[in-house]
All heavy atoms as TSV, in Angstrom:
chain	resi	resn	atom	element	x	y	z
A	1	MET	N	N	11.367	-10.479	-13.553
A	1	MET	CA	C	10.224	-9.607	-13.277
A	1	MET	C	C	9.468	-10.140	-12.066
A	1	MET	O	O	9.281	-11.337	-11.921
A	1	MET	CB	C	9.309	-9.562	-14.500
A	1	MET	CG	C	8.094	-8.694	-14.281
A	1	MET	SD	S	6.981	-8.624	-15.676
A	1	MET	CE	C	7.798	-7.361	-16.608
A	2	ARG	N	N	9.037	-9.243	-11.219
A	2	ARG	CA	C	8.314	-9.637	-10.017
A	2	ARG	C	C	6.857	-9.928	-10.316
A	2	ARG	O	O	6.289	-9.440	-11.283
A	2	ARG	CB	C	8.383	-8.527	-8.978
A	2	ARG	CG	C	9.736	-8.382	-8.385
A	2	ARG	CD	C	9.674	-7.396	-7.261
A	2	ARG	NE	N	11.001	-7.256	-6.696
A	2	ARG	CZ	C	11.253	-6.603	-5.601
A	2	ARG	NH1	N	10.287	-6.022	-4.958
A	2	ARG	NH2	N	12.469	-6.517	-5.141
A	3	ASP	N	N	6.266	-10.709	-9.435
A	3	ASP	CA	C	4.843	-11.013	-9.507
A	3	ASP	C	C	4.056	-9.720	-9.324
A	3	ASP	O	O	4.268	-8.992	-8.351
A	3	ASP	CB	C	4.511	-12.005	-8.400
A	3	ASP	CG	C	3.046	-12.358	-8.323
A	3	ASP	OD1	O	2.253	-11.829	-9.133
A	3	ASP	OD2	O	2.692	-13.175	-7.471
A	4	PRO	N	N	3.132	-9.380	-10.246
A	4	PRO	CA	C	2.397	-8.121	-10.122
A	4	PRO	C	C	1.529	-8.035	-8.879
A	4	PRO	O	O	1.144	-6.961	-8.463
A	4	PRO	CB	C	1.552	-8.054	-11.399
A	4	PRO	CG	C	1.581	-9.399	-11.976
A	4	PRO	CD	C	2.785	-10.112	-11.437
A	5	SER	N	N	1.215	-9.153	-8.265
A	5	SER	CA	C	0.388	-9.120	-7.057
A	5	SER	C	C	1.231	-9.010	-5.794
A	5	SER	O	O	0.709	-9.076	-4.696
A	5	SER	CB	C	-0.487	-10.378	-6.986
A	5	SER	OG	O	0.341	-11.519	-6.816
A	6	ALA	N	N	2.541	-8.815	-5.929
A	6	ALA	CA	C	3.438	-8.818	-4.772
A	6	ALA	C	C	3.109	-7.731	-3.762
A	6	ALA	O	O	3.379	-7.879	-2.583
A	6	ALA	CB	C	4.884	-8.687	-5.232
A	7	ALA	N	N	2.538	-6.639	-4.189
A	7	ALA	CA	C	2.269	-5.534	-3.265
A	7	ALA	C	C	0.921	-5.671	-2.570
A	7	ALA	O	O	0.596	-4.874	-1.712
A	7	ALA	CB	C	2.320	-4.206	-4.019
A	8	THR	N	N	0.136	-6.660	-2.934
A	8	THR	CA	C	-1.180	-6.795	-2.322
A	8	THR	C	C	-1.053	-7.325	-0.908
A	8	THR	O	O	-0.141	-8.081	-0.593
A	8	THR	CB	C	-2.095	-7.728	-3.137
A	8	THR	OG1	O	-1.529	-9.030	-3.125
A	8	THR	CG2	C	-2.276	-7.228	-4.546
A	9	PRO	N	N	-1.960	-6.944	-0.019
A	9	PRO	CA	C	-1.906	-7.435	1.354
A	9	PRO	C	C	-2.000	-8.946	1.426
A	9	PRO	O	O	-1.386	-9.567	2.265
A	9	PRO	CB	C	-3.117	-6.789	2.025
A	9	PRO	CG	C	-3.546	-5.699	1.141
A	9	PRO	CD	C	-3.035	-6.007	-0.230
A	10	GLU	N	N	-2.751	-9.549	0.523
A	10	GLU	CA	C	-2.892	-10.994	0.526
A	10	GLU	C	C	-1.549	-11.661	0.267
A	10	GLU	O	O	-1.214	-12.674	0.870
A	10	GLU	CB	C	-3.906	-11.445	-0.537
A	10	GLU	CG	C	-5.309	-10.926	-0.303
A	10	GLU	CD	C	-5.522	-9.479	-0.739
A	10	GLU	OE1	O	-4.760	-8.979	-1.587
A	10	GLU	OE2	O	-6.430	-8.852	-0.218
A	11	ALA	N	N	-0.768	-11.102	-0.649
A	11	ALA	CA	C	0.536	-11.669	-0.969
A	11	ALA	C	C	1.503	-11.497	0.191
A	11	ALA	O	O	2.396	-12.303	0.387
A	11	ALA	CB	C	1.105	-11.006	-2.230
A	12	ALA	N	N	1.321	-10.437	0.960
A	12	ALA	CA	C	2.215	-10.177	2.083
A	12	ALA	C	C	1.865	-11.013	3.300
A	12	ALA	O	O	2.632	-11.084	4.241
A	12	ALA	CB	C	2.161	-8.691	2.440
A	13	GLY	N	N	0.703	-11.640	3.290
A	13	GLY	CA	C	0.302	-12.455	4.421
A	13	GLY	C	C	-0.219	-11.613	5.572
A	13	GLY	O	O	-0.622	-10.473	5.393
A	14	PRO	N	N	-0.178	-12.163	6.767
A	14	PRO	CA	C	-0.798	-11.505	7.918
A	14	PRO	C	C	0.010	-10.355	8.508
A	14	PRO	O	O	-0.372	-9.800	9.508
A	14	PRO	CB	C	-0.924	-12.647	8.927
A	14	PRO	CG	C	0.198	-13.552	8.590
A	14	PRO	CD	C	0.343	-13.464	7.090
A	15	ARG	N	N	1.113	-9.977	7.888
A	15	ARG	CA	C	1.943	-8.945	8.493
A	15	ARG	C	C	1.306	-7.557	8.449
A	15	ARG	O	O	1.687	-6.689	9.206
A	15	ARG	CB	C	3.329	-8.938	7.881
A	15	ARG	CG	C	3.525	-8.009	6.760
A	15	ARG	CD	C	4.938	-8.079	6.216
A	15	ARG	NE	N	5.073	-7.010	5.279
A	15	ARG	CZ	C	6.003	-6.094	5.328
A	15	ARG	NH1	N	6.926	-6.152	6.222
A	15	ARG	NH2	N	6.044	-5.139	4.447
A	16	TRP	N	N	0.360	-7.313	7.555
A	16	TRP	CA	C	-0.287	-5.998	7.497
A	16	TRP	C	C	-1.269	-5.861	8.638
A	16	TRP	O	O	-2.100	-6.722	8.860
A	16	TRP	CB	C	-1.039	-5.809	6.174
A	16	TRP	CG	C	-0.150	-5.591	5.012
A	16	TRP	CD1	C	0.090	-6.468	4.003
A	16	TRP	CD2	C	0.640	-4.440	4.723
A	16	TRP	NE1	N	0.978	-5.930	3.112
A	16	TRP	CE2	C	1.333	-4.687	3.531
A	16	TRP	CE3	C	0.825	-3.225	5.371
A	16	TRP	CZ2	C	2.199	-3.747	2.966
A	16	TRP	CZ3	C	1.683	-2.298	4.802
A	16	TRP	CH2	C	2.354	-2.568	3.616
A	17	PRO	N	N	-1.176	-4.761	9.371
A	17	PRO	CA	C	-2.173	-4.522	10.422
A	17	PRO	C	C	-3.523	-4.208	9.796
A	17	PRO	O	O	-3.612	-3.937	8.599
A	17	PRO	CB	C	-1.628	-3.306	11.163
A	17	PRO	CG	C	-0.748	-2.624	10.192
A	17	PRO	CD	C	-0.204	-3.689	9.272
A	18	ARG	N	N	-4.535	-4.232	10.607
A	18	ARG	CA	C	-5.880	-3.940	10.105
A	18	ARG	C	C	-5.974	-2.514	9.579
A	18	ARG	O	O	-6.661	-2.255	8.607
A	18	ARG	CB	C	-6.899	-4.165	11.218
A	18	ARG	CG	C	-8.317	-3.992	10.777
A	18	ARG	CD	C	-9.268	-4.673	11.720
A	18	ARG	NE	N	-10.623	-4.445	11.342
A	18	ARG	CZ	C	-11.272	-5.139	10.418
A	18	ARG	NH1	N	-10.672	-6.104	9.788
A	18	ARG	NH2	N	-12.523	-4.861	10.129
A	19	ARG	N	N	-5.262	-1.578	10.229
A	19	ARG	CA	C	-5.279	-0.191	9.765
A	19	ARG	C	C	-3.976	0.502	10.140
A	19	ARG	O	O	-3.346	0.171	11.138
A	19	ARG	CB	C	-6.474	0.553	10.310
A	19	ARG	CG	C	-6.432	0.773	11.800
A	19	ARG	CD	C	-7.696	1.377	12.303
A	19	ARG	NE	N	-8.682	0.316	12.358
A	19	ARG	CZ	C	-9.807	0.366	13.012
A	19	ARG	NH1	N	-10.137	1.433	13.650
A	19	ARG	NH2	N	-10.634	-0.629	13.030
A	20	LEU	N	N	-3.625	1.475	9.340
A	20	LEU	CA	C	-2.465	2.325	9.583
A	20	LEU	C	C	-2.963	3.755	9.570
A	20	LEU	O	O	-3.757	4.131	8.702
A	20	LEU	CB	C	-1.421	2.138	8.477
A	20	LEU	CG	C	-0.865	0.726	8.326
A	20	LEU	CD1	C	-0.218	0.562	6.964
A	20	LEU	CD2	C	0.137	0.451	9.422
A	21	ARG	N	N	-2.500	4.572	10.510
A	21	ARG	CA	C	-2.954	5.961	10.581
A	21	ARG	C	C	-1.786	6.917	10.430
A	21	ARG	O	O	-0.718	6.700	10.988
A	21	ARG	CB	C	-3.643	6.223	11.909
A	21	ARG	CG	C	-4.953	5.503	12.002
A	21	ARG	CD	C	-5.625	5.814	13.332
A	21	ARG	NE	N	-6.759	4.948	13.488
A	21	ARG	CZ	C	-8.002	5.371	13.565
A	21	ARG	NH1	N	-8.270	6.655	13.527
A	21	ARG	NH2	N	-8.992	4.522	13.702
A	22	PHE	N	N	-2.047	7.979	9.677
A	22	PHE	CA	C	-1.087	9.056	9.447
A	22	PHE	C	C	-1.861	10.360	9.570
A	22	PHE	O	O	-2.431	10.831	8.595
A	22	PHE	CB	C	-0.461	8.965	8.050
A	22	PHE	CG	C	0.023	7.588	7.699
A	22	PHE	CD1	C	-0.789	6.708	7.011
A	22	PHE	CD2	C	1.294	7.178	8.077
A	22	PHE	CE1	C	-0.346	5.444	6.689
A	22	PHE	CE2	C	1.737	5.917	7.753
A	22	PHE	CZ	C	0.922	5.047	7.062
A	23	GLY	N	N	-1.936	10.908	10.750
A	23	GLY	CA	C	-2.732	12.119	10.949
A	23	GLY	C	C	-4.198	11.834	10.668
A	23	GLY	O	O	-4.798	10.957	11.278
A	24	SER	N	N	-4.764	12.527	9.699
A	24	SER	CA	C	-6.183	12.341	9.373
A	24	SER	C	C	-6.411	11.271	8.307
A	24	SER	O	O	-7.534	11.051	7.876
A	24	SER	CB	C	-6.780	13.668	8.897
A	24	SER	OG	O	-6.161	14.077	7.699
A	25	VAL	N	N	-5.330	10.604	7.906
A	25	VAL	CA	C	-5.419	9.566	6.867
A	25	VAL	C	C	-5.358	8.192	7.516
A	25	VAL	O	O	-4.541	7.939	8.399
A	25	VAL	CB	C	-4.265	9.714	5.849
A	25	VAL	CG1	C	-4.303	8.601	4.819
A	25	VAL	CG2	C	-4.321	11.069	5.182
A	26	GLU	N	N	-6.245	7.318	7.082
A	26	GLU	CA	C	-6.251	5.930	7.555
A	26	GLU	C	C	-6.200	5.000	6.353
A	26	GLU	O	O	-6.995	5.139	5.421
A	26	GLU	CB	C	-7.507	5.639	8.372
A	26	GLU	CG	C	-7.567	4.225	8.888
A	26	GLU	CD	C	-8.785	3.959	9.738
A	26	GLU	OE1	O	-9.115	4.824	10.584
A	26	GLU	OE2	O	-9.418	2.915	9.552
A	27	LEU	N	N	-5.274	4.071	6.379
A	27	LEU	CA	C	-5.140	3.074	5.322
A	27	LEU	C	C	-5.561	1.732	5.888
A	27	LEU	O	O	-5.090	1.325	6.958
A	27	LEU	CB	C	-3.690	3.017	4.840
A	27	LEU	CG	C	-3.414	2.003	3.744
A	27	LEU	CD1	C	-4.023	2.474	2.430
A	27	LEU	CD2	C	-1.925	1.799	3.584
A	28	GLN	N	N	-6.458	1.061	5.193
A	28	GLN	CA	C	-6.923	-0.263	5.579
A	28	GLN	C	C	-6.468	-1.242	4.505
A	28	GLN	O	O	-7.181	-1.475	3.519
A	28	GLN	CB	C	-8.439	-0.270	5.742
A	28	GLN	CG	C	-8.925	0.693	6.807
A	28	GLN	CD	C	-10.428	0.831	6.846
A	28	GLN	OE1	O	-11.144	0.419	5.941
A	28	GLN	NE2	N	-10.922	1.425	7.917
A	29	PRO	N	N	-5.251	-1.818	4.656
A	29	PRO	CA	C	-4.679	-2.655	3.601
A	29	PRO	C	C	-5.520	-3.884	3.265
A	29	PRO	O	O	-5.667	-4.226	2.093
A	29	PRO	CB	C	-3.320	-3.070	4.157
A	29	PRO	CG	C	-3.021	-2.118	5.244
A	29	PRO	CD	C	-4.328	-1.638	5.763
A	30	ARG	N	N	-6.065	-4.533	4.266
A	30	ARG	CA	C	-6.828	-5.770	4.011
A	30	ARG	C	C	-8.099	-5.495	3.215
A	30	ARG	O	O	-8.532	-6.321	2.425
A	30	ARG	CB	C	-7.160	-6.455	5.326
A	30	ARG	CG	C	-5.914	-6.906	6.071
A	30	ARG	CD	C	-6.250	-7.483	7.412
A	30	ARG	NE	N	-5.046	-7.714	8.183
A	30	ARG	CZ	C	-5.052	-8.126	9.418
A	30	ARG	NH1	N	-6.181	-8.344	10.055
A	30	ARG	NH2	N	-3.912	-8.309	10.057
A	31	GLU	N	N	-8.692	-4.329	3.425
A	31	GLU	CA	C	-9.905	-3.948	2.691
A	31	GLU	C	C	-9.588	-3.151	1.439
A	31	GLU	O	O	-10.488	-2.844	0.667
A	31	GLU	CB	C	-10.840	-3.126	3.585
A	31	GLU	CG	C	-11.458	-3.894	4.721
A	31	GLU	CD	C	-10.543	-4.019	5.926
A	31	GLU	OE1	O	-9.502	-3.336	5.973
A	31	GLU	OE2	O	-10.872	-4.818	6.819
A	32	ARG	N	N	-8.294	-2.795	1.278
A	32	ARG	CA	C	-7.844	-1.974	0.152
A	32	ARG	C	C	-8.644	-0.670	0.091
A	32	ARG	O	O	-9.202	-0.300	-0.928
A	32	ARG	CB	C	-7.906	-2.744	-1.160
A	32	ARG	CG	C	-6.949	-3.929	-1.158
A	32	ARG	CD	C	-6.845	-4.608	-2.483
A	32	ARG	NE	N	-6.386	-3.750	-3.554
A	32	ARG	CZ	C	-5.112	-3.452	-3.835
A	32	ARG	NH1	N	-4.150	-3.937	-3.091
A	32	ARG	NH2	N	-4.808	-2.673	-4.848
A	33	ARG	N	N	-8.666	0.012	1.253
A	33	ARG	CA	C	-9.444	1.244	1.376
A	33	ARG	C	C	-8.577	2.332	1.992
A	33	ARG	O	O	-7.785	2.079	2.894
A	33	ARG	CB	C	-10.670	0.981	2.253
A	33	ARG	CG	C	-11.585	2.142	2.347
A	33	ARG	CD	C	-12.882	1.833	3.050
A	33	ARG	NE	N	-12.764	0.788	4.049
A	33	ARG	CZ	C	-13.732	-0.076	4.338
A	33	ARG	NH1	N	-14.875	-0.030	3.704
A	33	ARG	NH2	N	-13.572	-0.975	5.277
A	34	LEU	N	N	-8.764	3.554	1.496
A	34	LEU	CA	C	-8.072	4.728	2.013
A	34	LEU	C	C	-9.121	5.720	2.485
A	34	LEU	O	O	-10.060	6.035	1.749
A	34	LEU	CB	C	-7.208	5.357	0.915
A	34	LEU	CG	C	-6.404	6.590	1.301
A	34	LEU	CD1	C	-5.315	6.227	2.307
A	34	LEU	CD2	C	-5.791	7.230	0.066
A	35	LEU	N	N	-8.974	6.188	3.729
A	35	LEU	CA	C	-9.909	7.140	4.303
A	35	LEU	C	C	-9.170	8.417	4.672
A	35	LEU	O	O	-8.040	8.375	5.167
A	35	LEU	CB	C	-10.551	6.579	5.574
A	35	LEU	CG	C	-11.255	5.230	5.471
A	35	LEU	CD1	C	-11.593	4.700	6.845
A	35	LEU	CD2	C	-12.505	5.358	4.636
A	36	VAL	N	N	-9.802	9.546	4.422
A	36	VAL	CA	C	-9.290	10.840	4.862
A	36	VAL	C	C	-10.394	11.482	5.679
A	36	VAL	O	O	-11.515	11.645	5.191
A	36	VAL	CB	C	-8.877	11.735	3.671
A	36	VAL	CG1	C	-8.436	13.096	4.166
A	36	VAL	CG2	C	-7.785	11.077	2.849
A	37	ASP	N	N	-10.082	11.805	6.919
A	37	ASP	CA	C	-11.088	12.336	7.850
A	37	ASP	C	C	-12.316	11.431	7.915
A	37	ASP	O	O	-13.446	11.898	7.995
A	37	ASP	CB	C	-11.498	13.761	7.466
A	37	ASP	CG	C	-10.371	14.762	7.655
A	37	ASP	OD1	O	-9.588	14.586	8.612
A	37	ASP	OD2	O	-10.270	15.708	6.852
A	38	GLY	N	N	-12.099	10.112	7.838
A	38	GLY	CA	C	-13.185	9.147	7.952
A	38	GLY	C	C	-13.985	8.913	6.685
A	38	GLY	O	O	-14.899	8.108	6.670
A	39	THR	N	N	-13.648	9.605	5.606
A	39	THR	CA	C	-14.368	9.469	4.341
A	39	THR	C	C	-13.511	8.709	3.347
A	39	THR	O	O	-12.338	9.026	3.160
A	39	THR	CB	C	-14.702	10.860	3.764
A	39	THR	OG1	O	-15.475	11.577	4.724
A	39	THR	CG2	C	-15.487	10.750	2.470
A	40	ALA	N	N	-14.107	7.705	2.710
A	40	ALA	CA	C	-13.386	6.906	1.716
A	40	ALA	C	C	-12.963	7.780	0.540
A	40	ALA	O	O	-13.715	8.637	0.081
A	40	ALA	CB	C	-14.261	5.760	1.218
A	41	VAL	N	N	-11.729	7.565	0.091
A	41	VAL	CA	C	-11.164	8.305	-1.029
A	41	VAL	C	C	-10.959	7.332	-2.187
A	41	VAL	O	O	-10.410	6.244	-1.988
A	41	VAL	CB	C	-9.820	8.946	-0.635
A	41	VAL	CG1	C	-9.162	9.617	-1.813
A	41	VAL	CG2	C	-10.004	9.912	0.509
A	42	ALA	N	N	-11.386	7.726	-3.366
A	42	ALA	CA	C	-11.185	6.880	-4.544
A	42	ALA	C	C	-9.702	6.894	-4.906
A	42	ALA	O	O	-9.098	7.960	-5.053
A	42	ALA	CB	C	-12.022	7.396	-5.711
A	43	ILE	N	N	-9.124	5.714	-5.016
A	43	ILE	CA	C	-7.724	5.578	-5.392
A	43	ILE	C	C	-7.621	4.344	-6.282
A	43	ILE	O	O	-8.236	3.319	-6.007
A	43	ILE	CB	C	-6.816	5.479	-4.143
A	43	ILE	CG1	C	-5.348	5.411	-4.532
A	43	ILE	CG2	C	-7.207	4.343	-3.251
A	43	ILE	CD1	C	-4.385	5.507	-3.358
A	44	GLY	N	N	-6.891	4.479	-7.359
A	44	GLY	CA	C	-6.741	3.372	-8.290
A	44	GLY	C	C	-5.951	2.221	-7.689
A	44	GLY	O	O	-5.211	2.391	-6.709
A	45	ALA	N	N	-6.099	1.045	-8.273
A	45	ALA	CA	C	-5.419	-0.154	-7.779
A	45	ALA	C	C	-3.901	0.004	-7.821
A	45	ALA	O	O	-3.201	-0.377	-6.877
A	45	ALA	CB	C	-5.853	-1.370	-8.596
A	46	ARG	N	N	-3.387	0.566	-8.892
A	46	ARG	CA	C	-1.935	0.727	-9.010
A	46	ARG	C	C	-1.408	1.732	-7.989
A	46	ARG	O	O	-0.363	1.516	-7.368
A	46	ARG	CB	C	-1.568	1.160	-10.423
A	46	ARG	CG	C	-0.087	1.147	-10.657
A	46	ARG	CD	C	0.223	1.342	-12.113
A	46	ARG	NE	N	1.654	1.329	-12.318
A	46	ARG	CZ	C	2.241	1.546	-13.467
A	46	ARG	NH1	N	1.506	1.779	-14.538
A	46	ARG	NH2	N	3.533	1.520	-13.576
A	47	ALA	N	N	-2.128	2.818	-7.776
A	47	ALA	CA	C	-1.722	3.803	-6.776
A	47	ALA	C	C	-1.769	3.196	-5.377
A	47	ALA	O	O	-0.881	3.440	-4.554
A	47	ALA	CB	C	-2.623	5.033	-6.857
A	48	PHE	N	N	-2.778	2.387	-5.099
A	48	PHE	CA	C	-2.881	1.728	-3.804
A	48	PHE	C	C	-1.713	0.775	-3.611
A	48	PHE	O	O	-1.090	0.733	-2.543
A	48	PHE	CB	C	-4.214	0.986	-3.669
A	48	PHE	CG	C	-4.531	0.582	-2.264
A	48	PHE	CD1	C	-5.242	1.428	-1.440
A	48	PHE	CD2	C	-4.097	-0.635	-1.760
A	48	PHE	CE1	C	-5.526	1.071	-0.126
A	48	PHE	CE2	C	-4.375	-1.004	-0.452
A	48	PHE	CZ	C	-5.091	-0.147	0.361
A	49	ASP	N	N	-1.389	0.005	-4.653
A	49	ASP	CA	C	-0.261	-0.921	-4.578
A	49	ASP	C	C	1.059	-0.179	-4.387
A	49	ASP	O	O	1.943	-0.645	-3.664
A	49	ASP	CB	C	-0.198	-1.801	-5.830
A	49	ASP	CG	C	-1.333	-2.809	-5.896
A	49	ASP	OD1	O	-1.971	-3.066	-4.850
A	49	ASP	OD2	O	-1.577	-3.342	-6.986
A	50	LEU	N	N	1.195	0.977	-5.000
A	50	LEU	CA	C	2.394	1.792	-4.825
A	50	LEU	C	C	2.499	2.271	-3.374
A	50	LEU	O	O	3.569	2.228	-2.769
A	50	LEU	CB	C	2.374	2.976	-5.783
A	50	LEU	CG	C	3.560	3.926	-5.691
A	50	LEU	CD1	C	4.869	3.200	-5.964
A	50	LEU	CD2	C	3.387	5.065	-6.678
A	51	LEU	N	N	1.396	2.687	-2.809
A	51	LEU	CA	C	1.374	3.103	-1.418
A	51	LEU	C	C	1.801	1.957	-0.504
A	51	LEU	O	O	2.617	2.127	0.402
A	51	LEU	CB	C	-0.020	3.610	-1.045
A	51	LEU	CG	C	-0.230	4.162	0.345
A	51	LEU	CD1	C	0.754	5.278	0.661
A	51	LEU	CD2	C	-1.648	4.650	0.496
A	52	LEU	N	N	1.284	0.755	-0.756
A	52	LEU	CA	C	1.678	-0.409	0.041
A	52	LEU	C	C	3.157	-0.729	-0.128
A	52	LEU	O	O	3.841	-1.076	0.844
A	52	LEU	CB	C	0.839	-1.631	-0.345
A	52	LEU	CG	C	-0.627	-1.604	0.057
A	52	LEU	CD1	C	-1.337	-2.847	-0.469
A	52	LEU	CD2	C	-0.789	-1.487	1.558
A	53	ALA	N	N	3.666	-0.605	-1.350
A	53	ALA	CA	C	5.086	-0.868	-1.602
A	53	ALA	C	C	5.961	0.113	-0.818
A	53	ALA	O	O	6.992	-0.276	-0.259
A	53	ALA	CB	C	5.386	-0.789	-3.095
A	54	LEU	N	N	5.561	1.366	-0.770
A	54	LEU	CA	C	6.312	2.359	-0.009
A	54	LEU	C	C	6.253	2.073	1.487
A	54	LEU	O	O	7.240	2.246	2.206
A	54	LEU	CB	C	5.780	3.763	-0.298
A	54	LEU	CG	C	6.063	4.289	-1.704
A	54	LEU	CD1	C	5.226	5.529	-1.976
A	54	LEU	CD2	C	7.542	4.577	-1.873
A	55	LEU	N	N	5.118	1.609	1.960
A	55	LEU	CA	C	4.963	1.308	3.379
A	55	LEU	C	C	5.683	0.020	3.780
A	55	LEU	O	O	6.020	-0.154	4.948
A	55	LEU	CB	C	3.482	1.204	3.737
A	55	LEU	CG	C	2.723	2.522	3.709
A	55	LEU	CD1	C	1.226	2.272	3.825
A	55	LEU	CD2	C	3.210	3.419	4.821
A	56	ARG	N	N	5.903	-0.857	2.830
A	56	ARG	CA	C	6.576	-2.125	3.130
A	56	ARG	C	C	7.990	-1.877	3.655
A	56	ARG	O	O	8.459	-2.572	4.548
A	56	ARG	CB	C	6.613	-3.020	1.886
A	56	ARG	CG	C	7.285	-4.357	2.163
A	56	ARG	CD	C	7.162	-5.322	1.013
A	56	ARG	NE	N	5.791	-5.830	0.988
A	56	ARG	CZ	C	4.910	-5.604	0.018
A	56	ARG	NH1	N	5.239	-4.895	-1.021
A	56	ARG	NH2	N	3.708	-6.105	0.069
A	57	CYS	N	N	8.677	-0.903	3.114
A	57	CYS	CA	C	10.056	-0.570	3.521
A	57	CYS	C	C	10.164	0.939	3.707
A	57	CYS	O	O	10.776	1.627	2.885
A	57	CYS	CB	C	11.043	-1.046	2.464
A	57	CYS	SG	S	10.985	-2.797	2.125
A	58	PRO	N	N	9.588	1.459	4.782
A	58	PRO	CA	C	9.514	2.914	4.936
A	58	PRO	C	C	10.860	3.620	5.072
A	58	PRO	O	O	10.965	4.797	4.770
A	58	PRO	CB	C	8.676	3.105	6.197
A	58	PRO	CG	C	8.831	1.829	6.944
A	58	PRO	CD	C	9.011	0.755	5.907
A	59	ASP	N	N	11.879	2.909	5.512
A	59	ASP	CA	C	13.181	3.546	5.708
A	59	ASP	C	C	14.130	3.347	4.538
A	59	ASP	O	O	15.270	3.797	4.583
A	59	ASP	CB	C	13.838	3.011	6.986
A	59	ASP	CG	C	13.015	3.351	8.216
A	59	ASP	OD1	O	12.406	4.435	8.230
A	59	ASP	OD2	O	12.973	2.535	9.152
A	60	ALA	N	N	13.654	2.666	3.492
A	60	ALA	CA	C	14.523	2.358	2.355
A	60	ALA	C	C	14.358	3.387	1.248
A	60	ALA	O	O	13.258	3.858	0.981
A	60	ALA	CB	C	14.195	0.967	1.809
A	61	LEU	N	N	15.468	3.709	0.629
A	61	LEU	CA	C	15.454	4.562	-0.550
A	61	LEU	C	C	15.348	3.635	-1.753
A	61	LEU	O	O	16.183	2.753	-1.946
A	61	LEU	CB	C	16.732	5.396	-0.619
A	61	LEU	CG	C	16.856	6.342	-1.802
A	61	LEU	CD1	C	15.731	7.375	-1.757
A	61	LEU	CD2	C	18.208	7.028	-1.770
A	62	ARG	N	N	14.289	3.800	-2.552
A	62	ARG	CA	C	14.058	2.901	-3.686
A	62	ARG	C	C	13.894	3.709	-4.953
A	62	ARG	O	O	13.355	4.800	-4.940
A	62	ARG	CB	C	12.818	2.064	-3.405
A	62	ARG	CG	C	13.068	1.245	-2.129
A	62	ARG	CD	C	11.896	0.543	-1.606
A	62	ARG	NE	N	11.451	-0.473	-2.521
A	62	ARG	CZ	C	10.258	-1.045	-2.429
A	62	ARG	NH1	N	9.428	-0.701	-1.488
A	62	ARG	NH2	N	9.894	-1.948	-3.289
A	63	THR	N	N	14.359	3.123	-6.034
A	63	THR	CA	C	14.254	3.812	-7.312
A	63	THR	C	C	12.846	3.668	-7.873
A	63	THR	O	O	12.075	2.784	-7.471
A	63	THR	CB	C	15.256	3.245	-8.337
A	63	THR	OG1	O	14.852	1.911	-8.678
A	63	THR	CG2	C	16.687	3.275	-7.818
A	64	LYS	N	N	12.545	4.518	-8.807
A	64	LYS	CA	C	11.249	4.460	-9.499
A	64	LYS	C	C	11.082	3.093	-10.150
A	64	LYS	O	O	10.009	2.483	-10.065
A	64	LYS	CB	C	11.190	5.557	-10.551
A	64	LYS	CG	C	9.977	5.498	-11.443
A	64	LYS	CD	C	10.073	6.558	-12.526
A	64	LYS	CE	C	9.098	6.299	-13.629
A	64	LYS	NZ	N	9.265	7.226	-14.734
A	65	ASP	N	N	12.137	2.591	-10.799
A	65	ASP	CA	C	12.051	1.276	-11.459
A	65	ASP	C	C	11.777	0.155	-10.473
A	65	ASP	O	O	10.988	-0.748	-10.771
A	65	ASP	CB	C	13.331	0.994	-12.247
A	65	ASP	CG	C	13.479	1.885	-13.468
A	65	ASP	OD1	O	12.441	2.376	-13.983
A	65	ASP	OD2	O	14.615	2.087	-13.920
A	66	GLU	N	N	12.390	0.198	-9.297
A	66	GLU	CA	C	12.147	-0.832	-8.286
A	66	GLU	C	C	10.681	-0.800	-7.845
A	66	GLU	O	O	10.047	-1.848	-7.716
A	66	GLU	CB	C	13.047	-0.622	-7.074
A	66	GLU	CG	C	14.493	-0.943	-7.317
A	66	GLU	CD	C	15.389	-0.526	-6.160
A	66	GLU	OE1	O	15.051	0.399	-5.411
A	66	GLU	OE2	O	16.456	-1.146	-6.030
A	67	LEU	N	N	10.166	0.386	-7.622
A	67	LEU	CA	C	8.763	0.508	-7.200
A	67	LEU	C	C	7.814	0.046	-8.284
A	67	LEU	O	O	6.856	-0.686	-8.023
A	67	LEU	CB	C	8.449	1.949	-6.804
A	67	LEU	CG	C	9.103	2.421	-5.504
A	67	LEU	CD1	C	8.944	3.920	-5.350
A	67	LEU	CD2	C	8.526	1.686	-4.314
A	68	LEU	N	N	8.062	0.462	-9.515
A	68	LEU	CA	C	7.181	0.057	-10.614
A	68	LEU	C	C	7.258	-1.423	-10.882
A	68	LEU	O	O	6.252	-2.050	-11.238
A	68	LEU	CB	C	7.493	0.858	-11.869
A	68	LEU	CG	C	7.154	2.353	-11.776
A	68	LEU	CD1	C	7.533	3.075	-13.072
A	68	LEU	CD2	C	5.680	2.554	-11.454
A	69	ASP	N	N	8.428	-2.036	-10.690
A	69	ASP	CA	C	8.539	-3.485	-10.845
A	69	ASP	C	C	7.689	-4.206	-9.790
A	69	ASP	O	O	7.112	-5.255	-10.075
A	69	ASP	CB	C	9.991	-3.946	-10.705
A	69	ASP	CG	C	10.811	-3.683	-11.944
A	69	ASP	OD1	O	10.220	-3.379	-13.003
A	69	ASP	OD2	O	12.061	-3.779	-11.856
A	70	GLU	N	N	7.633	-3.626	-8.615
A	70	GLU	CA	C	6.860	-4.269	-7.534
A	70	GLU	C	C	5.359	-4.134	-7.740
A	70	GLU	O	O	4.615	-5.040	-7.430
A	70	GLU	CB	C	7.255	-3.670	-6.187
A	70	GLU	CG	C	6.618	-4.392	-5.037
A	70	GLU	CD	C	7.198	-4.025	-3.702
A	70	GLU	OE1	O	8.333	-3.517	-3.661
A	70	GLU	OE2	O	6.508	-4.230	-2.694
A	71	VAL	N	N	4.932	-3.005	-8.256
A	71	VAL	CA	C	3.501	-2.812	-8.431
A	71	VAL	C	C	3.056	-3.159	-9.829
A	71	VAL	O	O	1.951	-3.433	-10.090
A	71	VAL	CB	C	3.036	-1.392	-8.054
A	71	VAL	CG1	C	3.349	-1.110	-6.610
A	71	VAL	CG2	C	3.575	-0.333	-8.941
């Protein structure tokens, strides 16, 4: 079983940029904040970790079990 904190930016070290942008969405991994059109959006810790896990390997096809094990 993987460490449950594996998807956190702290566990990933300095490789996470300060912010990632996708159209009107901005993800701030170090602050664990998600913004849409500049407004903070409430997102649960597990959902945020899932988003980070998906961004860690954007070109990889991963199973639901692999993602859930990571988060």
